[in-house]
C-alpha positions as CSV (number, residue, x, y, z in Angstrom):
1,X,190.5,179.9,46.5
2,X,190.8,176.5,44.9
3,X,190.7,173.3,46.8
4,X,194.4,172.6,46.1
5,X,195.4,176.1,47.4
6,X,193.3,175.6,50.5
7,X,195.0,172.3,51.2
8,X,198.4,173.9,50.6
9,X,197.5,176.6,53.2
10,X,196.1,174.1,55.7
11,X,199.4,172.1,55.5
12,X,201.2,175.2,56.8
13,X,199.1,175.3,60.0
14,X,201.5,174.8,63.0
15,X,200.9,172.0,65.4
16,X,200.0,172.8,69.0
17,X,203.3,171.2,70.3
18,X,205.3,173.5,68.1
19,X,203.4,176.5,69.3
20,X,204.0,175.6,72.9
21,X,207.7,175.5,72.2
22,X,207.8,178.9,70.5
23,X,208.8,182.0,72.5
24,X,205.3,183.3,72.6
25,X,204.0,179.8,73.5
26,X,206.4,179.6,76.4
27,X,205.2,183.0,77.6
28,X,201.6,181.8,77.5
29,X,202.6,178.8,79.7
30,X,204.4,181.1,82.1
31,X,201.4,183.4,82.4
32,X,198.5,180.9,82.4
33,X,199.9,177.4,83.0
34,X,200.5,174.6,80.5
35,X,196.9,173.1,80.5
36,X,195.3,176.5,79.9
37,X,197.9,177.5,77.3
38,X,197.5,174.1,75.5
39,X,193.7,174.4,75.4
40,X,193.8,178.0,74.1
41,X,196.4,177.2,71.4
42,X,194.4,174.2,70.2
43,X,191.4,176.5,70.0
44,X,193.5,179.0,68.1
45,X,194.7,176.5,65.5
46,X,191.2,175.2,65.0
47,X,189.8,178.7,64.7
48,X,192.4,179.6,62.1
49,X,191.6,176.3,60.2
50,X,187.9,177.3,60.1
51,X,188.7,180.7,58.7
52,X,190.7,179.1,55.9
53,X,188.0,176.6,55.0
54,X,185.1,179.1,55.2
55,X,186.6,182.2,53.5
56,X,190.1,181.5,52.4
57,X,191.5,184.2,54.7
58,X,195.1,183.1,54.2
59,X,196.5,182.7,50.7
60,X,198.5,179.7,49.6
61,X,201.7,181.8,49.7
62,X,201.3,182.6,53.4
63,X,204.4,181.7,55.3
64,X,204.3,179.6,58.4
65,X,205.2,182.5,60.7
66,X,202.0,184.3,59.7
67,X,200.0,181.2,60.4
68,X,201.7,180.8,63.8
69,X,201.0,184.4,64.8
70,X,197.3,184.0,63.7
71,X,196.9,180.9,65.9
72,X,198.6,182.5,68.9
73,X,196.6,185.7,68.6
74,X,193.4,183.6,68.7
75,X,194.8,181.8,71.8
76,X,195.5,185.2,73.5
77,X,192.0,186.4,72.8
78,X,190.6,183.2,74.3
79,X,192.7,183.6,77.4
80,X,191.8,187.3,77.9
81,X,189.3,188.0,80.7
82,X,185.8,188.0,79.4
83,X,184.9,191.0,81.6
84,X,187.2,193.9,80.9
85,X,187.2,197.7,81.2
86,X,185.9,199.8,78.2
87,X,185.9,203.5,77.5
88,X,182.3,204.8,77.3
89,X,182.1,207.5,74.7
90,X,178.5,207.0,73.9
91,X,177.2,209.9,76.1
92,X,174.8,207.5,77.9
93,X,175.7,208.0,81.5
94,X,174.0,204.9,83.0
95,X,174.7,202.5,80.1
96,X,173.1,199.1,80.9
97,X,175.3,197.3,78.3
98,X,178.4,198.8,79.7
99,X,177.8,198.0,83.4
100,X,175.5,200.9,84.4
101,X,176.9,203.1,87.1
102,X,180.7,203.3,87.6
103,X,181.4,203.4,91.3
104,X,182.9,206.2,93.3
105,X,186.5,205.8,94.2
106,X,185.5,205.4,97.9
107,X,183.1,202.6,97.0
108,X,185.6,200.7,95.0
109,X,188.2,201.1,97.8
110,X,185.6,199.8,100.3
111,X,185.0,196.7,98.1
112,X,188.8,196.0,97.9
113,X,189.2,196.4,101.6
114,X,187.0,193.4,102.4
115,X,187.4,191.4,99.2
116,X,190.4,189.2,100.1
117,X,190.0,189.1,103.9
118,X,187.4,188.0,106.5
119,X,184.9,190.6,107.7
120,X,182.2,191.1,110.2
121,X,179.5,190.5,107.6
122,X,177.2,188.6,109.9
123,X,179.0,189.1,113.2
124,X,178.2,191.6,115.9
125,X,181.6,192.7,117.2
126,X,180.1,194.5,120.3
127,X,178.1,191.5,121.4
128,X,180.4,188.8,120.2
129,X,177.6,186.9,118.5
130,X,175.9,186.4,115.1
131,X,174.6,189.6,113.5
132,X,172.6,190.6,110.4
133,X,174.3,191.7,107.2
134,X,171.3,194.1,106.7
135,X,172.5,196.1,109.7
136,X,175.5,197.3,107.7
137,X,173.4,199.7,105.6
138,X,170.0,199.8,107.2
139,X,170.6,202.8,109.4
140,X,172.2,204.7,106.5
141,X,169.3,204.1,104.2
142,X,166.7,205.1,106.8
143,X,168.6,208.3,107.6
144,X,168.8,209.2,103.9
145,X,165.2,208.4,102.9
146,X,163.4,208.9,106.2
147,X,161.9,205.4,106.5
148,X,161.3,203.3,109.6
149,X,163.3,200.4,108.2
150,X,165.1,199.2,105.2
151,X,166.8,196.2,103.5
152,X,168.8,195.3,100.4
153,X,168.5,192.5,97.9
154,X,170.2,191.7,94.6
155,X,168.3,194.1,92.3
156,X,165.2,196.2,92.0
157,X,163.2,193.5,90.1
158,X,164.1,191.2,93.0
159,X,162.9,193.8,95.5
160,X,159.5,194.1,93.8
161,X,159.3,190.3,93.5
162,X,160.0,189.8,97.2
163,X,157.5,192.5,98.2
164,X,154.8,190.8,96.1
165,X,155.5,187.2,97.1
166,X,155.7,188.1,100.8
167,X,152.7,190.4,101.0
168,X,150.3,189.3,98.2
169,X,151.0,185.7,97.1
170,X,147.7,184.1,96.1
171,X,145.9,187.4,96.4
172,X,145.1,190.4,94.1
173,X,147.4,193.4,93.4
174,X,145.9,196.4,91.6
175,X,148.1,198.2,89.1
176,X,147.4,200.8,86.3
177,X,147.5,199.7,82.7
178,X,149.8,202.6,82.0
179,X,152.4,201.3,84.4
180,X,153.0,197.8,83.1
181,X,156.6,198.6,82.4
182,X,159.0,196.4,80.4
183,X,162.6,196.7,81.4
184,X,165.8,195.3,79.7
185,X,165.8,191.8,78.4
186,X,162.0,191.8,77.8
187,X,161.4,191.5,81.5
188,X,158.0,192.9,82.4
189,X,156.1,193.9,85.5
190,X,153.3,191.3,84.6
191,X,156.0,188.6,84.5
192,X,157.3,189.5,88.0
193,X,153.7,189.6,89.3
194,X,152.9,186.2,87.8
195,X,156.1,184.6,89.2
196,X,155.3,185.9,92.7
197,X,152.0,184.1,92.7
198,X,150.0,187.4,93.0
199,X,147.0,188.0,90.7
200,X,147.4,191.2,88.7
201,X,144.3,193.4,88.4
202,X,144.8,195.9,85.7
203,X,142.7,199.1,86.0
204,X,142.2,202.3,84.0
205,X,143.5,203.0,80.5
206,X,147.0,203.3,79.1
207,X,146.9,207.1,79.3
208,X,144.4,207.7,82.1
209,X,143.9,206.0,85.4
210,X,141.9,207.6,88.2
211,X,141.5,206.8,91.9
212,X,138.0,205.6,91.2
213,X,139.4,202.9,88.9
214,X,141.4,201.5,91.8
215,X,138.6,201.8,94.2
216,X,136.2,200.0,91.9
217,X,138.6,197.1,91.6
218,X,139.1,196.5,95.3
219,X,137.5,193.2,96.5
220,X,137.7,190.8,99.4
221,X,140.8,189.1,97.9
222,X,142.7,192.4,97.2
223,X,146.0,192.6,99.1
224,X,147.9,195.6,97.7
225,X,148.1,198.6,95.4
226,X,151.2,198.7,93.2
227,X,152.4,201.9,91.6
228,X,155.2,201.7,89.1
229,X,157.2,204.8,88.1
230,X,157.5,205.0,84.3
231,X,161.2,205.6,84.4
232,X,162.1,204.4,81.0
233,X,159.3,205.9,78.9
234,X,156.8,208.7,79.1
235,X,153.2,209.4,78.0
236,X,152.2,212.9,76.8
237,X,149.0,214.5,75.8
238,X,145.6,213.5,77.1
239,X,146.8,211.9,80.3
240,X,146.0,211.5,84.0
241,X,147.9,209.7,86.8
242,X,146.6,208.8,90.2
243,X,148.8,210.4,92.9
244,X,150.5,208.5,95.7
245,X,148.5,210.6,98.2
246,X,145.3,209.4,96.7
247,X,146.5,205.8,96.7
248,X,147.7,206.1,100.3
249,X,144.2,207.3,101.4
250,X,142.5,204.4,99.6
251,X,145.0,201.9,101.0
252,X,144.3,203.2,104.5
253,X,140.6,203.1,104.0
254,X,140.6,199.5,102.6
255,X,143.4,198.1,104.8
256,X,145.6,197.4,101.8
257,X,149.4,197.6,101.3
258,X,150.8,200.4,99.0
259,X,154.0,199.5,97.3
260,X,155.8,201.9,95.0
261,X,158.4,200.8,92.5
262,X,160.6,203.8,91.7
263,X,163.0,201.9,89.5
264,X,166.0,204.2,89.1
265,X,166.5,205.3,92.7
266,X,167.4,209.0,92.7
267,X,168.3,210.7,96.0
268,X,168.8,214.2,94.7
269,X,166.6,216.7,92.8
270,X,167.5,216.3,89.1
271,X,165.7,219.6,88.3
272,X,168.8,221.5,89.5
273,X,170.5,220.5,86.3
274,X,167.7,221.5,84.1
275,X,166.3,217.9,83.8
276,X,162.8,216.7,84.6
277,X,162.3,216.0,88.3
278,X,162.8,212.4,89.1
279,X,160.7,211.3,92.1
280,X,162.9,210.4,95.1
281,X,162.3,207.7,97.8
282,X,162.2,210.5,100.4
283,X,159.3,212.3,98.9
284,X,157.5,209.1,97.9
285,X,157.5,207.9,101.5
286,X,156.3,211.3,102.7
287,X,153.4,211.1,100.2
288,X,152.2,207.9,101.9
289,X,153.9,204.9,100.3
290,X,154.2,202.0,102.8
291,X,157.1,200.4,100.9
292,X,159.3,201.9,98.2
293,X,161.8,200.0,96.0
294,X,164.6,201.3,93.8
295,X,167.9,200.4,92.2
296,X,171.4,200.9,93.6
297,X,173.3,201.0,90.3
298,X,171.4,203.7,88.3
299,X,171.0,207.3,89.4
300,X,172.1,206.4,93.0
301,X,175.5,205.6,91.5
302,X,176.3,202.5,93.6
303,X,176.6,198.8,92.9
304,X,173.8,196.6,91.6
305,X,171.3,196.2,94.3
306,X,167.6,196.5,95.1
307,X,166.7,198.7,98.0
308,X,163.5,198.4,100.0
309,X,162.5,201.1,102.5
310,X,159.4,201.7,104.4
311,X,157.3,200.5,107.4
312,X,159.3,198.4,109.8
313,X,156.5,195.7,110.1
314,X,156.4,195.2,106.4
315,X,160.2,195.1,106.0
316,X,160.2,192.6,108.8
317,X,157.8,190.4,106.8
318,X,160.0,190.5,103.8
319,X,163.2,189.7,105.8
320,X,161.6,186.5,107.2
321,X,160.4,185.2,103.8
322,X,162.4,182.3,102.6
323,X,162.9,183.9,99.1
324,X,164.9,186.7,100.8
325,X,167.8,184.3,101.3
326,X,168.0,183.6,97.6
327,X,168.3,187.4,97.0
328,X,171.0,188.3,99.5
329,X,173.9,190.5,98.5
330,X,177.5,189.8,99.3
331,X,180.0,191.6,101.4
332,X,181.5,193.5,98.5
333,X,178.1,194.9,97.4
334,X,177.3,196.0,101.0
335,X,180.7,197.6,101.4
336,X,180.2,199.6,98.2
337,X,176.7,200.6,99.2
338,X,177.8,201.7,102.6
339,X,180.5,203.9,101.1
340,X,178.1,205.4,98.6
341,X,175.5,206.2,101.2
342,X,178.1,207.8,103.4
343,X,179.0,210.2,100.5
344,X,175.4,211.3,100.3
345,X,175.1,211.8,104.1
346,X,178.4,213.8,104.1
347,X,177.1,216.0,101.3
348,X,179.8,214.9,98.9
349,X,177.8,212.8,96.4
350,X,177.7,215.3,93.6
351,X,181.5,215.8,93.7
352,X,182.3,212.1,94.2
353,X,179.7,209.8,92.6
354,X,180.6,209.5,88.9
355,X,177.0,209.4,87.7
356,X,176.1,212.7,89.4
357,X,179.4,214.3,88.3
358,X,178.7,213.4,84.7
359,X,175.1,214.5,84.7
360,X,176.0,217.8,86.3
361,X,178.7,218.8,83.8
362,X,177.7,222.0,82.0
363,X,177.9,222.4,78.2
364,X,180.6,225.1,78.4
365,X,183.0,222.8,80.2
366,X,182.2,220.0,77.8
367,X,182.8,222.2,74.8
368,X,186.3,223.0,76.1
369,X,187.1,219.3,76.7
370,X,185.8,218.4,73.2
371,X,187.9,221.1,71.6
372,X,191.0,220.0,73.5
373,X,190.5,216.3,72.5
374,X,189.9,217.2,68.9
375,X,193.0,219.3,68.7
376,X,195.1,216.7,70.4
377,X,193.8,213.9,68.2
378,X,194.6,215.8,65.1
379,X,198.2,216.2,66.4
380,X,198.5,212.5,67.1
381,X,197.2,211.5,63.7
382,X,199.7,213.9,62.0
383,X,202.5,212.5,64.2
384,X,201.7,209.0,63.1
385,X,201.3,210.1,59.4
386,X,197.7,208.9,59.4
387,X,195.8,210.9,56.7
388,X,192.3,211.3,55.5
389,X,190.5,211.7,58.8
390,X,188.4,214.8,59.6
391,X,188.2,215.4,63.3
392,X,186.0,218.1,64.7
393,X,184.1,219.1,67.9
394,X,180.3,219.4,67.7
395,X,177.3,219.9,69.8
396,X,175.2,216.8,70.6
397,X,172.8,215.4,73.2
398,X,173.7,213.0,76.0
399,X,171.3,210.7,77.8
400,X,171.0,209.6,81.4
401,X,170.1,206.1,80.3
402,X,169.6,203.0,82.4
403,X,165.8,203.2,82.5
404,X,166.0,206.7,84.1
405,X,164.7,210.1,83.0
406,X,163.3,209.0,79.7
407,X,162.8,212.7,78.8
408,X,166.3,213.6,80.1
409,X,168.3,214.6,77.1
410,X,171.3,216.7,78.2
411,X,173.1,219.2,75.9
412,X,176.6,218.0,75.4
413,X,179.6,218.1,73.1
414,X,181.4,215.4,71.2
415,X,184.4,214.7,69.0
416,X,183.4,213.6,65.5
417,X,185.5,211.4,63.2
418,X,185.0,211.0,59.5
419,X,186.9,209.6,56.5
420,X,186.2,209.9,52.8
421,X,187.1,206.3,52.0
422,X,185.1,204.4,54.6
423,X,182.1,204.8,56.8
424,X,181.6,205.3,60.5
425,X,180.9,201.6,61.1
426,X,184.5,200.9,59.9
427,X,185.9,203.5,62.3
428,X,183.7,202.3,65.2
429,X,185.0,198.7,64.7
430,X,188.6,199.8,64.8
431,X,188.0,201.7,68.1
432,X,186.1,198.8,69.6
433,X,189.1,196.6,68.8
434,X,191.5,198.9,70.7
435,X,192.8,198.0,74.1
436,X,190.9,199.1,76.1
437,X,187.9,199.2,73.7
438,X,186.4,202.6,72.9
439,X,182.6,202.5,72.4
440,X,181.1,205.6,70.7
441,X,177.9,206.1,68.8
442,X,177.1,206.7,65.1
443,X,174.9,209.7,64.3
444,X,174.4,211.6,61.0
445,X,176.9,209.2,59.3
446,X,179.6,210.2,61.7
447,X,181.3,208.5,64.6
448,X,180.6,210.6,67.8
449,X,182.7,210.4,70.9
450,X,180.6,212.2,73.5
451,X,182.9,213.7,76.1
452,X,180.3,213.7,78.9
453,X,181.0,210.1,79.7
454,X,184.8,210.4,79.5
455,X,184.9,211.4,83.2
456,X,188.0,209.2,84.1
457,X,189.9,209.4,80.8
458,X,193.4,211.0,80.5
459,X,192.8,212.9,77.2
460,X,196.4,212.6,75.8
461,X,196.5,208.8,76.3
462,X,193.0,208.6,74.9
463,X,194.0,210.4,71.7
464,X,197.1,208.2,71.3
465,X,194.9,205.1,71.7
466,X,192.4,206.5,69.0
467,X,195.2,207.4,66.6
468,X,196.8,204.0,66.9
469,X,193.5,202.3,66.3
470,X,192.8,204.5,63.2
471,X,196.2,203.8,61.8
472,X,195.4,200.1,61.8
473,X,192.4,200.6,59.5
474,X,193.1,199.1,56.0
475,X,191.5,201.2,53.2
């Protein structure tokens, strides 16, 4: 676009005052207040101006109404909540980028019940005096995992950090080279170790670490042995791992602490669904771990939290450490955790906790769902006169995700969407721009919507949403 045409277009940009006086502007004021509406509309006008200057998005013949709508649409986007629901059609059950574990209905209700009122968070109702927030869930955790004591912090990295700083600051902690795990965001076990003030002593090789490697590294300044479960990767072939029983015997002989970081936090036997067995806190403690740490928002299926269970004297040391206060969880997290734990104790977790419900779905059921969605979507596209899309159901593989069960691919079914005139990236973008956004995955040059993770979706409404989004695509 020439400079003159750009200037002609810029002159058609509406002023903020005019936008505020429009019907849509008045609605913005009514919903968000005049200061917020004014700021958002100013941002919308400036954003539209930049688009014109950078790429000539609007031609010189564009009328003022189009410019006004563009600016107001930008303002609406700016006023929308940053955190919003999305539909997970990726097939990754515990999707870190999409909020990890969706909560059970009972857990969400428990959060709502205390969110906007006072509660007995740190008040003992029986004694009429100050209490401990840890008491809300400690008894439930100990009952579930068979530990002497337990506590909760903000996440599992925080749990490991607290254990190291409280038990081994300024001293040595021995860990296998094959267990120096990196989790999301380039956050590594060595980083946590260094931040805690403990000195990391690496032993063994990447693929083989024997109990003799640990024993040879023990010295007068050794405080603990740390075992980290490789929950987000696996090593095959010429390998050897030291068992927890062996480490427990060495820790007892040398008067050392034994801390086991399980990461994902699974309380059930995943082998029942044909998946690799994921070690549980229950069995880890029985094997001799003194402290075990795990996440609340992965395979457990609760809110983000780091759970620490084990010997009461060690948990007591962690509770008294000043860093503990910086890692405390709030009343809503504790309410959701309590409700989730009660589902496990009642034997209702598999039917009520979404993560377990999704993992346990069998391929036959998923195939039926995929066929129904594909048929319904084809009908919706025909109803809207949207042509050129090929919609089918197909076998695929889901993943547990979230740093859990790295070898745990699960047979699943998906709805595939193709079009002869544009690629899967184009289709994916249209679905992500829907309200609510739909996030699928691209595989074999097709967009796949894995039905395993559509656990809470009304299929007919889902198909209408997809069809409407596909209709908006400009070829």
